[in-house]
N, C-alpha and C positions, 0 to 999 in steps of 0.2 A: 151483284158487281156491275153489271151493265147499267142499271139505273143510276148507281152512284157516279159512274164515269160520265154519263151523259148529263146528269144534273150539274156536276162540277163544270163541265164544258159549257153548258148553257149559261151558267153564271158568269164565266170568264169571257166567252166569245159569242154568246148568243144574245138572248134578250137583255135589254136594258130596262130599268124601272119604268120608263115611259113608253115601252113598246106596246103598241095597240094591235100587233099582228099584221101591220100593213107595211109593204115594201114598195118603193118606187124605184124602178130601174129604167132610166130615161123617161119616156112617156108611159111605160108599162106600169100599171098599178095592180098589185096583187095582195091578197089577204091569205093568211094561214087559217086552217080550219079551227073552229071553236075548241077550247080545251075540255073536251068531254068524250066519254065513250071510247070507241075504237080510234078516233082521231088522236086522243091522248095516249092510248096504249101503243099505237103504231107510230107515234111521233109525227103525225101529219099536222100537228098544231105548232110546228116550229119551222123556221127557215134556217137550215144548217149550212155551214160554210162550203161544203162541196158543191152545192147548187150555185153559189156565187162564183166559185172557181170555173165551173163549166160554162156559166153564162158569160164570164169575161172572155173565155177562149172562143166562144161562139161569136160574141160581139167583134172580136179582133180578126175573125175569119180563120183562126188557127184550127178550128173544127169546121170543115167544109160540109155544108148541108144542101147546097144548091141543087134544086130539082130532084132531091132524094125522097125516100120514104123513111119516116122517123117514128119510132115508138119509144115512149118513156115509161119505165116500170116504177111503181111506188113513187109517183110523181110529187106527192105533197102539194105544194102550191104551184108546181110546174114551171118554175122560173126558166130553166134552160130551154125546154121545148116551146113554151109560149114566146120567149124572146126570139126564137128562130123564125116564128111566123111573121115577124115584123121586118125581117131583113130585106134589103133591096133584091137579093137573089135568094129567095126562101126555099125551103123544101116544098115539094109538090104535095106531100101528105104528112100530117103530124097527128099521131094518135097518142093521147094522154091517158094513162091508166093508173088506177090505184085500187086499193081494197074495196070491194063492193059494199060500202057502208053509206047510208044516206048523207050523213054529216060531211064525210070526206068528199064524196062526189058532188054534193050540192055546192060546196065551196069551190071545187074545180070548175064546175059549170058557171058559177058566178064570175070567176076569174076570166074565163073564155068570153063570156058575154060582155063584161065590163071593158074588155080590150079589143072587141071586135072591130072597132073603127081603125085600129092600128094594123090589123092583119092584112097581109098582102093578098090581093085577089087571085094571085097565082098559087095560093096555098089552101088546101082543105084541112079542116081541123075537126077531130072527133074526140069525145070523152067516153071512156069505157070502164066499167067496174070489172076488175080482174084480180083473182087470187092466184099467186104464183103456183105453178105446177098443175093448174087446171087446164081444161081444154082451151086451145088458142084459136079454134075455128072461127069464132066471131071476130077476132082481131084480124085474122088473115083475110076474111071476107071484105074488109075495108080497102084492101089493095086493088089496084086496077086489074081487071080480069085477064089482061094480056101480060101480066107481070110473071115471068118465069125465069128462074125457079121461084116459087112462092116464098116470100119472106121480106123482111125490112132491110133497107140499106144500112140503117143506123139504129142501134138499140142503146138507150141512155139509162144508166144506173147511177143515181146520185145518193150517196150516203146510206146504202142498204146493207153493207157487209157486216155491220154490228149484229144483225139478226143471224148469228152463226148457225143456229139450229135450222135455219131455212136455206142454207147454202145449196143443198141438193135440189130443192124445188125451184129456187131462183135460177140456177144454172140450167135446169131442164127447160124453163121458159125462155131463157136467153138463147140457148142453142136451137130451140124450136122456132123462134121468131127471126133469128138472124139469117138473112138471105145467103144461100150457098154460092157466093161469088167472091172473087179475089178482092173486090173493092169494098165489100161490106165491112163495117166497123162497129165495135161496141166501145163506148166511152164510160169508164167506171171511175168514180171518185169516192174517196172515203176520208173522214176526218182522222187526224193522227191520234185522236182519243180512242179510235178503234185499235185494239192491240195488234201489233205487227203479226203475231202468229195467227190471228183470226183472218187478216187480209191474205197472208200466205196460204192459208188453208183454202180460201175461196179460189185464189189464182191457180193453185195446184189442182184442185178438183176440176176447174174449168179446162186446164191443160189436158187432163185425162179425157175430157169430153171433146177435145179437138180444137181448142182455142189457144193461140199463142199471144204473148203479151209484150208490150213495150211500155216502160214507165215514162210518164210525162215529166216535163221539166219542173224541178222544184224551184220556183221563183216567188219569193215573198213580196215582191213589189206589185201593187195594183196598177195595171196598165190600161184598163178600160177608159174610154173617153166619155161615156154617158154618165150623167149624174145619178148617183145611187143614194137614196134616203130611206129612213125608217129604222126603228130599233136602235137609235143612237149611232148609226153608221156614219163614218166620215172616211176620208181617204186613208187615214192612218189605221183605223179599225178594219177597213177593207183589206189592207195589206196584211194585217195580223191574221185575219180570218183565212185569207188565201194561203198564207204560210202554214196554217194548221191542217193542210190537206195533202193527200197523195192522190195521184190519178194515173190511170193506165189506158192504153189503146189496145184493144183486142181485135184479132182477125182470125180467120180460119187458117189453121196449120195444114197446108196441102200435103205435107209429108206424114201427117198423123195416120195411123192405121185405119181409123174410122172414116177418114176423108180421102184416102189414097185412090179410091175408085169412083169418087164423086166427079161428075162432069162440071167442074168449075168453069164459069165464063171468064175469059181473059181479055175481052175486048175493051173493058173499062178499068183495067188494073190501075191502082193508084200507088 
């Protein structure tokens, strides 16, 4: 069922016949992974609409990442996180992760290298192979040593909820990586082709783990100013694809039993 839904969605809102796997977002030039092996199985060989939605929000400054630490899980071609490295006020640290497969990671490293001239000197970027639910020690080691409590200010999840059998390990990684502060946020986006009950299950399970949610605005108008090209995209298609998404902002629920006795920092509450 999942394969049928995604293939129908790709045909309608994803690849066009002339799509060569390349996307231009402003000066940023990205490629999707080759359509083979794990890249094909895990859908890292496509740019799905939720990545475009989150990129537009980042471009417009509606997702504030200035001087923060950011990690993206299941990044694919890493459009949201790589776009953030080019901002005038960028994150201090961006860690881009995906499944530890040569083809997937090699494409990510190529995207980082190809756009290195656009990266702000104020931002450090790392690419890490990571399987959800596994040890996060290597990812935490990339944080500044004086960063307490340990964790990332922002965790990005773009179009990962359709892997419903993996919700448990994905939430485990999310809650282990998200910094225990009032200002920490996770941004989660999913295509409307992912069944509502699947999204609800993820949100509910994350709530049980101590995350509270606010749903983002449903706005089908593309409001980004940077030119976007590739895969037959134009301003009309960008609006259509944005309208095919739902997204949420997650934060720690300080009243949740598992968080009630946590020493949350309140000096940078947003």
